[in-house]
VONUVO-719968 format. One line per field, with one value per residue (C-alpha): residue number from 1; x, z, y negated. Coordinates in nm, 4 decimals, padded with zeros to 6 digits. Each point is the difference from the previous one (the first is absolute). Example, Ala and Ser with C-alpha at 12.3 -4.5 7.8 and 13.67 -1.06 7.14 Angstrom:
residues 2
num <- [1/2]
u <- [01.2300/00.1370]
w <- [00.7800/-00.0660]
v <- [00.4500/-00.3440]
END
This chain:
residues 513
num <- [1/2/3/4/5/6/7/8/9/10/11/12/13/14/15/16/17/18/19/20/21/22/23/24/25/26/27/28/29/30/31/32/33/34/35/36/37/38/39/40/41/42/43/44/45/46/47/48/49/50/51/52/53/54/55/56/57/58/59/60/61/62/63/64/65/66/67/68/69/70/71/72/73/74/75/76/77/78/79/80/81/82/83/84/85/86/87/88/89/90/91/92/93/94/95/96/97/98/99/100/101/102/103/104/105/106/107/108/109/110/111/112/113/114/115/116/117/118/119/120/121/122/123/124/125/126/127/128/129/130/131/132/133/134/135/136/137/138/139/140/141/142/143/144/145/146/147/148/149/150/151/152/153/154/155/156/157/158/159/160/161/162/163/164/165/166/167/168/169/170/171/172/173/174/175/176/177/178/179/180/181/182/183/184/185/186/187/188/189/190/191/192/193/194/195/196/197/198/199/200/201/202/203/204/205/206/207/208/209/210/211/212/213/214/215/216/217/218/219/220/221/222/223/224/225/226/227/228/229/230/231/232/233/234/235/236/237/238/239/240/241/242/243/244/245/246/247/248/249/250/251/252/253/254/255/256/257/258/259/260/261/262/263/264/265/266/267/268/269/270/271/272/273/274/275/276/277/278/279/280/281/282/283/284/285/286/287/288/289/290/291/292/293/294/295/296/297/298/299/300/301/302/303/304/305/306/307/308/309/310/311/312/313/314/315/316/317/318/319/320/321/322/323/324/325/326/327/328/329/330/331/332/333/334/335/336/337/338/339/340/341/342/343/344/345/346/347/348/349/350/351/352/353/354/355/356/357/358/359/360/361/362/363/364/365/366/367/368/369/370/371/372/373/374/375/376/377/378/379/380/381/382/383/384/385/386/387/388/389/390/391/392/393/394/395/396/397/398/399/400/401/402/403/404/405/406/407/408/409/410/411/412/413/414/415/416/417/418/419/420/421/422/423/424/425/426/427/428/429/430/431/432/433/434/435/436/437/438/439/440/441/442/443/444/445/446/447/448/449/450/451/452/453/454/455/456/457/458/459/460/461/462/463/464/465/466/467/468/469/470/471/472/473/474/475/476/477/478/479/480/481/482/483/484/485/486/487/488/489/490/491/492/493/494/495/496/497/498/499/500/501/502/503/504/505/506/507/508/509/510/511/512/513]
u <- [10.7595/-00.1635/00.2629/-00.0782/-00.3692/00.0785/00.2138/-00.2947/-00.2155/00.2781/00.0260/-00.3643/00.0461/00.2397/-00.1665/-00.3004/-00.1059/00.0874/-00.3661/-00.0044/00.2708/-00.2486/-00.1163/00.3594/00.0868/-00.2999/00.1121/00.3497/-00.1361/-00.2375/00.2804/00.2301/-00.2712/-00.0760/00.3693/00.0144/-00.3048/00.1640/00.3092/-00.2034/-00.1904/00.3197/00.1662/-00.3169/00.0040/-00.2185/-00.1891/-00.2313/00.0142/-00.3133/-00.0624/00.0858/-00.3693/00.0044/00.2149/-00.2348/-00.1440/-00.3569/-00.0033/00.3216/-00.1028/-00.3307/00.1783/00.2419/-00.2786/-00.1904/00.3057/00.0464/-00.3701/00.0419/00.0679/00.1136/00.2603/00.1306/00.0124/00.1724/00.2469/-00.1294/-00.0711/00.1314/00.3602/-00.0869/-00.1688/00.3193/00.2229/-00.2076/-00.0638/00.3744/00.1186/-00.2904/-00.1396/-00.1432/-00.2734/-00.1661/-00.1347/00.1743/-00.2875/-00.0045/00.3742/-00.0502/-00.2487/00.2562/00.2666/-00.2088/-00.1176/00.3297/00.3012/-00.0408/-00.0426/-00.2929/-00.1297/-00.0136/-00.1564/-00.2744/-00.0565/-00.0244/-00.2514/-00.2128/00.0270/-00.1078/-00.2973/-00.1045/00.0341/-00.2304/-00.2711/00.0126/-00.1890/00.2295/00.3377/-00.1754/-00.1849/00.3243/00.1751/-00.2905/00.0100/00.3764/-00.0336/-00.2604/00.1767/00.3715/00.1018/00.3379/00.1463/00.3706/00.2094/00.1549/00.3391/00.0202/00.3376/00.0891/00.2859/00.1650/-00.0191/00.3614/00.1243/-00.2150/00.2608/00.1510/-00.3508/-00.0951/00.2985/-00.0783/-00.3748/00.0520/00.2573/-00.2235/-00.3469/00.0326/-00.0200/-00.2884/-00.3544/-00.1464/-00.0864/00.2428/-00.1460/00.2182/-00.0524/00.2258/00.1369/-00.1915/-00.2881/-00.3445/-00.0559/-00.0174/-00.1048/00.0598/00.0795/00.3165/00.1028/-00.0254/00.1877/00.2723/00.0520/-00.0091/00.2694/00.2181/-00.0392/00.0965/00.3121/00.1068/-00.0451/00.2039/00.2500/00.3756/00.1758/-00.2303/-00.1976/-00.1713/00.0824/-00.0847/-00.2320/-00.1703/-00.3163/-00.3215/00.1995/00.0179/00.2720/00.2920/00.3260/00.2926/00.3018/00.2614/00.3240/-00.1197/00.3382/-00.0149/-00.3521/00.0871/00.2837/-00.2300/00.3069/-00.0973/-00.2831/-00.1722/-00.0011/-00.1596/-00.2616/-00.0954/-00.0572/-00.1828/-00.2350/-00.0766/-00.0753/-00.2389/-00.1542/-00.0707/-00.1644/-00.2125/-00.1205/-00.0879/-00.1776/-00.2040/-00.1057/-00.0947/-00.1929/-00.1522/00.1649/00.0650/00.3481/00.1745/00.2672/-00.0312/00.2686/00.0724/-00.1395/00.3581/00.0812/-00.2619/00.1246/00.3481/-00.1318/-00.2175/00.2479/-00.3006/00.1692/00.3410/00.1181/00.0488/00.1140/-00.3623/00.0021/00.2679/-00.2352/-00.2698/00.2352/00.2412/-00.1112/00.3058/00.2464/-00.1984/00.0159/00.3747/00.0394/-00.2103/00.2197/00.3106/-00.1451/-00.0536/00.3528/00.2429/00.2624/00.2958/-00.1652/-00.0601/00.3620/00.0170/-00.2708/00.2471/-00.2626/00.1195/-00.1750/-00.1331/-00.3637/-00.1064/-00.0432/00.1807/00.3659/00.0915/-00.2164/00.1655/-00.2064/00.2566/00.3286/00.2553/-00.2724/00.1653/00.2816/-00.2207/-00.0983/-00.3264/00.0393/-00.2291/00.1025/-00.1118/-00.2948/-00.2724/00.1837/00.0203/-00.3738/-00.1067/00.2413/-00.1476/-00.3489/00.1119/00.2070/-00.2386/-00.3185/00.1194/00.3360/00.0175/-00.3494/00.0116/00.1076/-00.2729/-00.2616/00.1245/-00.0403/-00.3509/-00.1055/00.1440/-00.1964/-00.3138/-00.0016/00.0066/-00.3540/-00.1434/00.1178/00.1186/-00.1973/-00.3160/00.0858/00.0014/-00.3768/00.0643/00.1733/00.3072/-00.2089/-00.2710/00.2624/00.1432/-00.3361/-00.1404/00.0811/-00.0150/-00.3595/-00.1406/00.2376/-00.0828/00.0521/-00.2950/-00.2598/-00.2784/-00.0015/-00.0453/-00.2870/-00.3140/-00.1938/00.2414/00.0155/-00.3802/-00.0472/00.2456/00.0254/-00.2824/-00.1706/-00.1472/-00.0899/-00.0966/00.0885/-00.1735/00.1131/-00.1664/00.1461/00.1761/00.3145/00.0275/-00.0366/00.2648/00.2362/-00.0482/00.0511/00.3222/00.1245/-00.0753/00.2329/00.2936/00.3404/00.1842/00.1970/-00.3190/-00.1619/00.2936/-00.0172/-00.3770/00.0179/00.2823/-00.2042/-00.3278/00.1123/00.3665/00.1065/00.1137/-00.1912/-00.3311/-00.0522/-00.0698/-00.3461/00.0591/-00.2380/-00.2207/00.2717/00.0290/-00.1219/-00.1752/-00.1054/00.1006/-00.2851/-00.0516/-00.1985/-00.0894/00.2207/-00.2055/-00.0914/00.1777/-00.1786/-00.0636/00.1689/00.2436/-00.0747/00.0948/00.2375/00.2274/00.0490/00.2139/-00.1028/00.1220/00.0151/-00.0230/00.2439/-00.0876/-00.3556/00.0715/-00.2196/00.0254/-00.1667/-00.0701/-00.1453/-00.2769/00.2068/-00.1743/00.1657/00.2031/00.2971/00.0035/-00.0187/00.2945/00.2199/-00.0809/00.0431/00.3283/00.1343/-00.1119/00.1580/00.3302/00.0159/-00.2325/00.2388/00.2694/-00.2139/-00.3036/-00.1767/-00.3536/-00.2211]
w <- [13.9504/00.2969/00.2317/-00.1354/00.0812/00.3531/00.0536/-00.1021/00.2648/00.2562/-00.0783/00.0885/00.3099/00.1561/00.2979/00.0238/00.3297/00.0705/-00.0126/-00.3675/-00.0966/-00.1703/-00.2235/-00.0809/-00.0856/-00.2316/-00.1765/-00.0462/-00.1530/-00.2330/-00.0999/-00.0809/-00.2009/-00.1883/-00.0880/-00.1248/-00.2199/-00.1382/-00.0856/-00.1718/-00.1963/-00.1078/-00.1101/-00.1800/00.1920/-00.1140/00.3292/-00.0308/00.3256/00.1291/-00.1136/00.2252/00.0779/00.1899/00.2702/00.0640/00.3510/00.0138/00.3782/00.0121/-00.3084/00.1662/00.3179/-00.1951/-00.1975/00.3210/00.1419/-00.3212/-00.0076/00.3144/-00.1295/00.3419/00.0299/-00.3511/00.0426/00.3387/-00.1050/00.2636/-00.2248/00.1990/-00.0801/-00.0788/-00.3223/-00.1634/00.1643/-00.1099/-00.3484/-00.0355/00.1078/-00.1247/-00.2830/-00.1731/00.2675/-00.1411/-00.3505/-00.2055/00.0250/00.3808/00.0228/-00.2293/00.2507/00.2767/-00.2147/-00.0519/00.3608/00.1831/-00.2279/-00.1876/00.2707/00.1726/-00.2854/-00.2409/00.2664/00.0584/-00.3728/-00.0390/00.2847/-00.1731/-00.3372/00.1499/00.1701/-00.3218/-00.1987/00.2467/-00.0087/-00.3575/-00.2610/-00.2876/-00.0691/-00.1074/00.3324/00.1818/-00.1692/00.0885/00.3635/00.0086/-00.1265/00.2664/00.2903/-00.0352/00.3462/-00.0871/-00.3161/-00.0464/-00.0637/-00.3445/-00.0928/-00.3538/-00.1701/-00.3436/-00.1933/-00.3398/-00.2463/-00.0957/00.3533/00.1122/00.2020/00.1693/00.0839/00.1397/00.2370/00.1196/00.0410/00.1915/00.2325/00.0718/00.0097/-00.0079/00.3739/00.0504/00.0704/-00.3067/-00.3253/-00.2691/-00.3171/-00.2951/-00.2635/-00.2987/-00.0828/-00.2922/00.0204/00.1533/00.1088/00.3690/00.2240/-00.0348/-00.3734/00.0012/00.3348/-00.1295/-00.3154/00.2119/00.1978/-00.3235/-00.1574/00.3107/-00.0131/-00.3690/00.0679/00.2930/-00.2071/-00.2940/00.1638/-00.0095/00.2000/-00.0166/00.3190/-00.0741/-00.1373/-00.3585/-00.0928/00.3379/-00.0693/-00.0625/-00.0225/00.3779/00.1641/00.2048/00.0610/-00.2318/00.1909/00.0916/00.1970/00.3538/00.0972/-00.3013/00.0917/00.3689/-00.0780/-00.2303/-00.1362/-00.3622/-00.1453/-00.1370/00.3463/00.1469/-00.2766/00.0542/00.3724/-00.0519/-00.2510/00.2226/00.2704/-00.2392/-00.0852/00.3679/00.0373/-00.3134/00.0933/00.3559/-00.1197/-00.2543/00.2728/00.2291/-00.2649/-00.1707/-00.3351/-00.2765/-00.1501/-00.2299/00.2478/00.0564/00.2484/00.0010/00.2989/00.0947/00.0102/00.2740/00.1715/00.0194/00.1098/00.2761/00.0876/00.0152/-00.1250/-00.1151/-00.3613/-00.1600/-00.3304/-00.1121/00.0543/-00.2695/-00.2391/00.0701/-00.0680/-00.2660/-00.1685/-00.2269/00.2873/00.1881/-00.3062/-00.0165/00.3641/-00.0699/-00.2974/00.2163/00.2394/-00.2933/-00.1368/00.0414/00.2702/-00.2380/-00.2306/00.2676/00.0246/-00.3773/00.0074/00.1455/00.2356/00.2998/00.3135/-00.1540/-00.0665/-00.3487/-00.2212/00.2501/00.0117/00.2239/00.2842/00.1919/00.1673/00.2800/00.0743/-00.2660/-00.2100/-00.3283/00.0843/00.1160/-00.2698/-00.0011/00.0774/00.0924/00.3638/00.0233/-00.2444/00.2660/00.1711/-00.3363/-00.0704/00.3468/-00.0288/-00.3366/00.1540/00.3084/-00.1853/-00.2921/00.2049/00.3376/00.0437/-00.3384/00.0408/00.3740/-00.0309/-00.2565/00.2189/00.3025/-00.1882/-00.1069/00.3507/00.1706/-00.2310/00.0180/00.3809/-00.0050/-00.1426/00.1155/00.2524/-00.1699/00.2636/-00.1686/-00.2965/00.1970/-00.0396/-00.3718/-00.1581/-00.2159/-00.3148/00.1207/00.0709/-00.3493/-00.1487/00.2696/-00.1930/-00.3457/00.0144/-00.2535/-00.2776/-00.3517/-00.0904/00.2150/-00.2683/00.2605/00.0335/-00.3746/-00.0884/-00.1540/00.3113/00.2399/-00.2112/-00.0346/00.3740/00.1151/-00.2692/00.0063/-00.2930/00.0840/-00.1364/-00.3537/00.0061/00.1579/00.0312/-00.3333/-00.2000/-00.3142/00.0511/00.3643/-00.0964/-00.2734/00.2632/00.2348/-00.2870/-00.0970/00.3592/00.0366/-00.2940/00.1342/00.0257/00.3325/-00.1353/-00.1380/00.3429/00.1606/-00.2434/00.0378/00.3804/00.0008/-00.2370/00.1901/00.3644/00.0139/00.1382/-00.2213/00.1996/00.1732/00.3745/00.1464/-00.1281/-00.3445/-00.1207/00.2974/00.2285/-00.1719/00.2174/-00.1517/-00.2648/-00.3628/-00.1587/-00.3731/-00.1059/-00.3408/-00.1158/-00.1068/-00.3708/-00.2141/-00.2088/-00.3670/-00.2352/00.2408/00.1192/00.3108/-00.2191/-00.0180/00.3763/00.2469/00.3266/00.3152/00.3693/00.3488/00.1826/00.3421/-00.0415/-00.2303/-00.2580/-00.3711/-00.2352/-00.3205/-00.3211/-00.1580/-00.2864/-00.3121/-00.0040/00.2217/-00.2362/00.0515/00.3764/-00.0162/-00.1992/00.2174/00.3313/-00.1050/-00.1021/00.3297/00.1983/-00.1824/-00.0162/00.2734/00.2893/00.1860/00.0109/00.2003/-00.1882/-00.0372/-00.2094]
v <- [-02.1359/00.1687/-00.1459/-00.3483/00.0510/00.1187/-00.3100/-00.2198/00.1626/-00.0387/-00.3711/-00.0458/00.2132/-00.2491/-00.1633/00.2314/00.1549/00.3657/00.1044/-00.0958/00.2475/00.2325/-00.2844/-00.0913/00.3608/00.0175/-00.3202/00.1407/00.3196/-00.1839/-00.2396/00.2897/00.1746/-00.3229/-00.0414/00.3604/-00.0655/-00.3156/00.2020/00.2746/-00.2619/-00.1765/00.3240/00.1180/00.3252/00.2912/-00.0171/-00.3032/-00.2008/-00.1750/-00.3563/-00.2914/-00.0492/00.3296/-00.1641/-00.2937/00.0068/-00.1309/-00.0432/-00.2046/-00.1974/-00.0889/-00.1076/-00.2164/-00.1670/-00.0752/-00.1747/-00.2010/-00.0944/-00.2101/-00.3541/-00.1203/00.2786/-00.0691/-00.3775/00.0165/00.2684/00.2396/00.2987/00.3016/00.0868/00.3631/-00.1169/-00.1253/00.2633/00.2963/-00.1412/-00.0634/00.3445/00.2152/-00.2098/00.3078/00.0166/-00.3135/-00.0760/-00.2663/-00.2499/00.0241/-00.0613/-00.2998/-00.1451/00.0585/-00.1659/-00.3152/-00.0091/00.0512/-00.0471/-00.3285/-00.2613/-00.1690/-00.2178/00.2926/00.2241/-00.2597/-00.0335/00.3784/00.0255/-00.2649/00.1766/00.3322/-00.1639/-00.1737/00.3224/00.1773/-00.2660/-00.1333/00.2081/-00.1030/-00.1589/-00.3231/-00.0148/00.0779/-00.2935/-00.2334/00.1075/-00.0402/-00.3574/-00.0773/00.1723/-00.0729/00.1161/00.1398/-00.1462/00.0705/-00.3144/-00.0306/-00.1386/-00.1390/-00.0343/-00.1307/00.1557/-00.0243/00.2885/-00.0717/00.0778/00.2928/00.1908/-00.3052/-00.1227/00.3423/-00.0010/-00.3513/00.0631/00.3248/-00.1549/-00.2996/00.1520/00.3798/00.0540/-00.2427/00.1147/-00.1728/00.1769/-00.1109/-00.1544/-00.0971/-00.2678/-00.0675/-00.3449/-00.1500/00.2502/-00.0381/00.3613/00.0816/00.2865/00.3718/00.0090/-00.2158/00.1533/00.3571/-00.0944/-00.1600/00.3216/00.2013/-00.2190/00.0287/00.3795/00.0073/-00.2078/00.2196/00.3163/-00.1258/-00.2359/00.0294/00.1273/00.3003/00.0637/00.3312/00.3424/00.0851/00.2869/00.0432/00.2067/-00.1968/-00.3241/-00.0335/-00.2089/00.1291/-00.1927/00.0649/00.1382/-00.2597/00.0165/-00.0860/-00.1479/-00.2335/-00.1073/-00.0445/-00.2402/-00.2024/-00.1795/00.0624/-00.2111/00.3133/00.1586/-00.3128/-00.0067/00.3637/-00.0480/-00.3312/00.1589/00.2968/-00.2527/-00.1760/00.3376/00.0630/-00.3409/00.0436/00.3497/-00.1045/-00.3167/00.1964/00.2446/-00.2898/-00.1941/00.3039/-00.0795/00.2524/-00.0015/00.2447/00.1125/00.3739/00.0943/00.3717/00.1939/00.0893/-00.3718/-00.0312/00.3156/-00.1483/-00.3410/00.1453/00.2772/00.2321/00.3195/00.1245/00.0066/00.3429/00.1495/-00.0010/-00.3776/-00.0213/00.1816/-00.2604/-00.2931/00.1285/00.3248/00.0034/-00.0203/00.2649/00.2286/-00.0579/00.1077/00.3101/00.0913/-00.0311/00.2567/00.2353/-00.0465/00.2857/-00.0478/00.0029/-00.2549/-00.2663/-00.1110/-00.0343/-00.2660/-00.2540/-00.1427/-00.1997/-00.1309/-00.3205/-00.0856/00.1165/-00.3058/-00.2246/00.1117/-00.2934/00.1373/00.2851/00.2703/00.0167/-00.1799/00.0926/00.1614/-00.0953/00.2416/00.2895/00.2490/00.1938/00.3702/00.2864/-00.0448/-00.3641/00.0143/-00.0237/-00.2855/-00.1757/00.0379/-00.1159/-00.2943/-00.0995/-00.0037/-00.1930/-00.2593/-00.0422/-00.0401/-00.1305/-00.1697/-00.1790/-00.1466/-00.0774/-00.3681/-00.0688/00.1662/-00.1926/-00.3299/00.1043/00.1070/-00.3079/-00.2297/00.2153/-00.0125/-00.3803/00.0123/00.3336/00.2627/00.3175/00.1920/-00.1275/00.2224/00.3248/00.0483/00.0637/00.2952/-00.0592/00.0513/-00.2355/-00.2657/00.0381/-00.1023/-00.2311/-00.3201/00.1599/00.1183/00.2444/00.1027/-00.1156/00.3662/00.1021/00.0754/00.0297/-00.3797/-00.0490/00.2296/-00.1489/00.1012/-00.1720/-00.3166/-00.0190/00.0466/-00.2657/-00.2723/-00.2526/-00.1709/-00.3419/-00.3459/00.0903/00.3675/00.2970/00.3634/00.0836/-00.2906/00.1230/-00.2087/00.1074/00.3677/-00.0479/-00.1419/00.2960/00.2453/-00.1758/00.0014/00.3713/00.0637/-00.2042/00.1650/-00.0578/-00.2961/-00.1586/00.0426/-00.1745/-00.2936/-00.0346/-00.0033/-00.2541/-00.2209/00.0348/00.0137/-00.1052/00.3406/00.2921/00.2617/00.0627/00.0415/00.3431/00.0903/-00.1472/-00.2696/00.0848/-00.1367/-00.3392/-00.2871/-00.1860/00.2549/-00.0511/-00.1975/-00.0507/-00.3098/-00.1379/-00.2844/-00.2978/00.0152/-00.2653/-00.2590/00.0824/00.0614/00.1675/00.3538/00.2037/00.2034/-00.3044/-00.0210/00.1923/00.1665/-00.1733/00.0860/-00.1445/00.2254/-00.1402/00.1352/00.2991/-00.1723/00.0906/-00.2503/00.1898/-00.1500/00.2071/00.1375/00.1261/00.3439/00.2317/-00.0449/-00.3781/00.0567/00.2392/-00.2428/-00.3010/00.1814/00.1629/-00.3400/-00.1531/00.2852/-00.0517/-00.3781/-00.1254/00.0523/-00.1949/-00.3141/-00.1129/-00.2781/-00.1320/00.2309]
END
């Protein structure tokens, strides 16, 4: 780990003048110490390492922000190169929100950089989000072009491939509409990406390993020679779908979309080639296989040969760990070679073609170097946002602070308070269904409801004419504006029944409400 940190400092050192050697040496030492702390934190060592905030450098952060506060430098692409180089090799020196500003200013193209400069200026001068939206409408200096496409729900995957090949690498923000439906904007677009993600996760042939901790995604091992030939239809499909995955992930990063594709941090490590794979990496991806390797090390010498284990990948007997592996028996003498081969083949060689397809497609939209300002763990959640298992985003206090009541409701309205109380009691799957119903995406951005733009707003649905009552009507949403139209139900129980029904049945269609 320490060696990895020293290498990061050395990467930044390339091209610096000799009189800066002391600064470079300091960076190498801090990088090594940061890597050691990461390792201690990951292994839950008895010695508690300092938090990541302890490594933030106020002086460098201030210098970086001053460079990014110059609109002319941002818009002409003349931000000094040290900003991206230092943030890429020693990202721990800068807080997450500062690196996000760098990301929007330097990594996403001119139109998005201009738009971000305008948004930052509006945020500084507008006293509220409403005022900010009014100013934005009046001063549209840097609007990003939008590309609208219409697809059929019956051909989601085929449409995704076609749309990404035609429009993925363009500078416009992609917006999806469904044939026969009137919905447009962020809601249908987020649902489109969510449906593509669901298909990729569950499609046959299988793309990802089973039982990866936390439900993260890592490629299932495949014979690399079989994939390289691409003579079999399944082999072609696997590579085509990893190519689509690369396009979707890059497009979601570019457009700032949330999609339920949580690639494992080690997926990003392998894609960026940022660090080597170790036996501990196997524990992070496949705890059962790691436990099996540990048990082999604890097995008595004379018992190993009786296990009848050969040099093939566990669970995939057709994949040899070395040439002729099916005819090589496991013994005490070759045990360590066997374990290191399992790690190498399982996590590197049998996933290399899939990763290559992903990276090739990703780079068509966004340079992989743009990802180096994020850690592997940050990358794994950059397009996922806040987990639905994060209870901090679902407390009564958080919901009250960030969900607005307007047009018939106020923060003290009984029905509005009943809604917040119900939401605070949601289980993770209920949270996912509610968010998909209300926003089109199954998760919240970083910061929870406070990160939603525009904020989730609850308004009173127009009262029906007598003799009908609000209890006979369903809630409805405008996903493009994060707008929940809620009838004033007579009791909390009626609200619960109606909202649960809407969350279950009011999806997969965008119609007039």
